[in-house]
C-alpha positions in Angstrom: 36.2 31.3 -56.1 38.9 33.9 -56.6 38.7 37.5 -55.6 38.0 38.7 -59.2 35.1 36.3 -59.7 33.7 37.3 -56.2 33.8 41.0 -57.1 32.1 40.4 -60.5 29.2 38.5 -58.8 28.9 41.1 -56.1 28.7 43.9 -58.7 26.0 42.0 -60.6 23.9 41.3 -57.5 24.2 44.9 -56.4 22.9 46.0 -59.7 19.9 43.7 -59.4 19.2 45.0 -55.9 19.3 48.6 -57.2 16.8 47.8 -59.9 14.6 46.1 -57.4 14.6 49.3 -55.2 14.0 51.5 -58.3 11.0 49.5 -59.4 9.6 49.4 -55.9 9.9 53.2 -55.6 8.2 53.7 -59.0 5.1 51.7 -58.1 5.2 52.5 -54.4 5.7 49.1 -53.0 6.8 49.1 -49.3 9.3 46.2 -49.6 10.3 46.3 -45.9 6.8 45.8 -44.6 6.1 42.2 -43.5 4.5 40.0 -46.2 4.8 42.5 -49.0 7.5 40.6 -51.0 5.4 37.4 -50.8 2.5 39.3 -52.2 4.5 40.7 -55.1 5.8 37.1 -55.8 2.2 35.9 -55.9 1.4 38.6 -58.5 -0.8 40.7 -56.1 -0.4 44.1 -57.6 -2.8 45.7 -55.1 0.2 46.2 -52.8 1.3 49.1 -55.1 0.5 52.5 -53.9 1.0 53.9 -57.4 -0.3 52.1 -60.4 2.5 51.2 -62.8 2.1 47.8 -64.4 5.5 47.8 -66.1 7.4 48.6 -62.9 5.4 46.0 -60.9 6.1 43.2 -63.4 9.8 44.2 -63.6 9.9 44.2 -59.8 8.2 40.8 -59.6 10.6 39.4 -62.2 13.7 40.7 -60.5 12.5 39.3 -57.1 11.8 35.9 -58.7 15.3 35.9 -60.2 16.9 37.0 -56.9 15.0 34.4 -54.9 
């Protein structure tokens, strides 16, 4: 992989990571706590501290894509 291709992929992945963080903040999901990401992947919305179904499902979709 050349440097240009590497930079393009890096930029895309950083954008995905940023959207993951934004969605987690909106619905109050503490991503860094143990087991929380697994719960989101298993569609357990009760981990949200603030109810926002759209943000939760966006977060879940991004995590599934990033996996």
